[in-house]
C-alpha positions as CSV (number, residue, x, y, z in Angstrom):
1,M,36.4,92.1,29.3
2,R,37.3,91.6,33.0
3,L,38.8,88.2,33.7
4,T,38.1,86.8,37.2
5,L,40.7,84.3,38.4
6,I,39.1,81.6,40.4
7,R,41.8,79.0,41.0
8,L,45.4,78.7,39.8
9,S,47.4,75.4,40.2
10,A,50.2,73.6,38.5
11,A,47.8,71.7,36.2
12,V,44.8,73.9,35.5
13,I,43.5,77.4,35.4
14,T,39.8,77.9,35.9
15,I,38.4,81.2,34.8
16,L,34.9,82.6,34.7
17,L,34.1,83.8,31.2
18,P,30.3,83.7,31.0
19,S,30.1,85.9,27.8
20,L,32.2,83.3,25.9
21,L,30.1,80.4,26.9
22,A,26.6,81.6,26.0
23,A,24.8,83.6,23.4
24,Q,24.2,87.3,23.9
25,L,20.5,87.2,24.8
26,M,18.3,89.6,22.9
27,G,15.0,88.5,24.4
28,T,12.8,85.7,25.6
29,V,9.3,84.8,24.4
30,N,7.0,82.7,26.6
31,F,4.2,80.3,25.6
32,D,0.9,78.8,26.9
33,F,0.9,75.2,28.0
34,D,1.3,72.7,25.1
35,S,1.1,75.5,22.5
36,D,3.3,76.9,19.8
37,Q,1.0,79.9,19.2
38,L,2.1,83.4,20.0
39,D,-0.3,85.1,22.4
40,A,-0.6,88.9,22.8
41,E,2.3,89.1,25.3
42,A,4.5,87.1,23.0
43,Q,3.6,89.1,19.9
44,Q,4.6,92.3,21.8
45,K,7.9,90.7,22.8
46,I,8.6,89.7,19.2
47,L,8.2,93.4,18.1
48,E,10.7,94.4,20.8
49,I,13.2,91.7,19.8
50,A,12.8,92.6,16.2
51,E,13.6,96.2,16.8
52,S,16.7,95.3,18.8
53,L,17.9,93.0,16.1
54,K,17.4,95.6,13.4
55,S,19.2,98.2,15.4
56,T,22.1,96.0,16.4
57,D,25.2,96.1,14.1
58,S,26.7,92.7,14.7
59,Y,28.4,90.1,12.5
60,K,27.4,87.3,14.9
61,P,24.7,84.8,13.8
62,T,21.3,84.8,15.5
63,V,20.3,81.6,17.2
64,I,16.7,80.9,18.2
65,V,16.2,78.1,20.8
66,G,12.9,76.6,21.9
67,Y,12.2,75.0,25.3
68,T,9.3,73.3,27.0
69,D,8.3,72.6,30.6
70,A,8.8,69.1,32.1
71,V,5.4,67.7,31.4
72,G,5.4,65.0,28.7
73,G,7.9,62.9,26.9
74,S,11.2,63.9,25.6
75,S,10.5,63.3,21.9
76,Y,7.2,65.2,22.0
77,N,8.8,68.1,23.8
78,D,11.8,68.3,21.5
79,N,9.4,68.7,18.6
80,L,7.3,71.3,20.5
81,G,10.4,73.3,21.4
82,L,11.4,73.3,17.7
83,R,7.9,74.4,16.6
84,R,8.0,77.3,19.1
85,A,11.5,78.3,17.8
86,E,10.2,78.3,14.2
87,A,7.1,80.3,15.2
88,V,9.3,83.0,16.7
89,A,11.6,82.9,13.6
90,S,8.7,83.3,11.3
91,A,7.3,86.2,13.4
92,L,10.6,88.0,13.4
93,R,10.8,87.8,9.6
94,A,7.2,89.2,9.5
95,A,8.3,92.0,11.8
96,G,10.9,93.1,9.3
97,V,14.0,91.3,10.4
98,P,16.0,90.4,7.3
99,I,16.0,86.7,6.5
100,D,19.8,86.5,6.8
101,R,19.6,87.9,10.3
102,V,17.0,85.5,11.7
103,G,19.5,82.6,11.8
104,K,19.1,79.0,12.9
105,T,16.4,77.4,15.1
106,E,17.2,74.8,17.7
107,T,15.3,72.9,20.4
108,R,16.3,71.9,23.9
109,G,12.9,70.4,24.7
110,K,12.4,69.9,28.4
111,N,16.1,70.1,29.1
112,E,17.6,73.2,30.8
113,L,14.6,74.1,32.9
114,L,14.6,77.6,34.4
115,V,12.4,76.5,37.2
116,A,13.2,73.0,38.4
117,V,9.6,71.6,38.7
118,S,7.9,68.7,37.1
119,T,4.6,70.5,36.8
120,P,3.5,73.1,34.2
121,E,5.5,76.3,34.4
122,R,5.2,79.2,32.0
123,L,8.8,80.4,32.6
124,N,10.1,77.1,31.3
125,R,7.9,77.3,28.1
126,R,10.1,79.8,26.2
127,V,12.1,80.7,23.2
128,T,15.3,82.6,23.5
129,V,16.7,84.8,20.8
130,G,20.4,85.5,21.0
131,L,23.5,86.5,19.2
132,E,25.7,83.4,19.2
133,D,29.3,83.8,20.1
134,I,31.4,82.7,17.1
135,L,34.0,81.2,19.4
136,A,33.9,77.4,19.1
137,A,36.5,74.7,18.9
138,C,37.6,74.3,15.3
139,R,39.7,71.9,13.3
140,S,40.7,74.6,10.8
141,Y,40.5,78.4,10.8
142,R,38.9,78.1,7.4
143,E,35.7,76.7,9.1
144,I,35.1,80.0,10.9
145,P,32.1,81.7,9.2
146,L,33.5,85.2,8.6
147,T,33.3,87.2,5.3
148,P,34.6,90.7,4.3
149,S,31.2,92.1,4.9
150,D,31.6,91.2,8.6
151,V,34.5,93.7,9.1
152,G,33.4,96.5,11.3
153,D,33.5,98.0,14.8
154,A,31.9,94.9,16.5
155,L,34.4,92.5,14.9
156,Q,37.4,94.7,15.8
157,A,36.2,95.0,19.4
158,D,36.0,91.2,19.7
159,L,39.5,90.8,18.2
160,V,40.9,93.3,20.7
161,T,39.2,91.3,23.5
162,R,40.7,88.1,22.2
163,V,44.2,89.7,22.3
164,Q,43.7,90.8,25.9
165,E,42.5,87.4,26.9
166,A,45.4,85.6,25.2
167,V,47.9,87.9,26.8
168,S,46.4,87.4,30.2
169,Y,46.3,83.6,29.9
170,Y,49.9,83.5,28.5
171,S,51.2,85.6,31.4
172,Q,49.4,83.5,34.0
173,L,50.6,80.2,32.4
174,T,54.2,81.6,32.1
175,S,54.2,82.3,35.8
176,N,52.6,79.0,36.7
177,G,54.7,76.8,34.5
178,G,52.0,74.2,34.0
179,N,49.5,73.1,31.2
180,A,51.9,73.2,28.3
181,S,49.2,72.7,25.7
182,A,47.2,75.8,27.0
183,F,50.5,77.8,27.1
184,Q,51.2,76.9,23.5
185,M,47.7,77.8,22.4
186,A,47.7,81.0,24.3
187,G,50.9,82.0,22.5
188,A,49.4,81.2,19.2
189,A,46.2,83.1,20.0
190,R,48.1,86.1,21.1
191,A,50.1,86.2,17.9
192,D,47.1,85.6,15.5
193,C,44.9,88.1,17.3
194,E,47.5,90.8,17.4
195,Q,48.0,90.3,13.6
196,A,44.2,90.5,13.0
197,V,43.8,93.7,15.1
198,G,46.8,95.3,13.3
199,F,45.5,94.9,9.7
200,N,43.5,97.8,8.3
201,R,39.8,97.0,7.7
202,D,40.2,96.9,3.9
203,A,43.3,94.7,4.1
204,V,43.1,91.4,2.1
205,R,44.4,89.4,5.1
206,K,42.2,91.0,7.7
207,I,39.6,88.2,7.5
208,E,42.2,85.4,7.2
209,Y,43.8,86.5,10.5
210,A,40.5,87.2,12.2
211,K,39.6,83.5,11.4
212,K,42.9,82.4,12.8
213,C,42.4,84.5,15.9
214,F,39.0,82.9,16.7
215,C,40.3,79.4,16.0
216,S,43.4,79.8,18.1
217,S,41.3,81.3,20.9
218,A,38.9,78.3,20.7
219,R,41.8,75.9,20.9
220,M,43.2,77.8,23.9
221,Q,39.7,77.6,25.6
222,V,39.6,73.8,24.9
223,A,43.1,73.3,26.4
224,L,42.0,75.2,29.5
225,G,38.9,73.0,29.8
226,L,36.5,76.0,29.4
227,I,34.7,74.7,26.3
228,P,34.4,71.1,25.0
229,A,36.4,69.9,22.0
230,N,34.3,69.0,18.9
């Protein structure tokens, strides 16, 4: 991953890392006004997303998020967004996506409009299907949802990326001399992720250190102010 340095000061490093802050989008399904029914266009999109999910070898959980346009109250729209997400989840299962790949459903209601208008807008009435980045602030590495079945090329590539990120941050913070907390977390992430990468795929401690890698990376991101603390 290419790291783009935006600002470096004695107290803070601000770095643009969009792929860490959002799910990997697999597709978007749009809806008619005040409806949770899948029209012909939506059904075709579901089939495309289903094929993508079935052909993608990823350990990352799928997250399905429903949205509405700005018309109506927040409570109603929260419920409508969730109904839309559940309709898409059900359609994906019917299209042959394994139940354990469909993942969780969420709603944002009328928050996070794509088009900032208060009138009906189809682009805002949507459900997104994505692969959620496992990176999140954690209290313990044991909370990271990885199992031996997740070991594969995708996980290994992500671990290598975490090493590269940690090494880069550590080097920048060493030169800068500021943000002691982030410096400490970058050092921990570098050590944990290098260990995780170095273990063979069938090694007993591969998953243990992969979890430690993700957790240390998350704490580093929190210390840098790039993701919120839980």
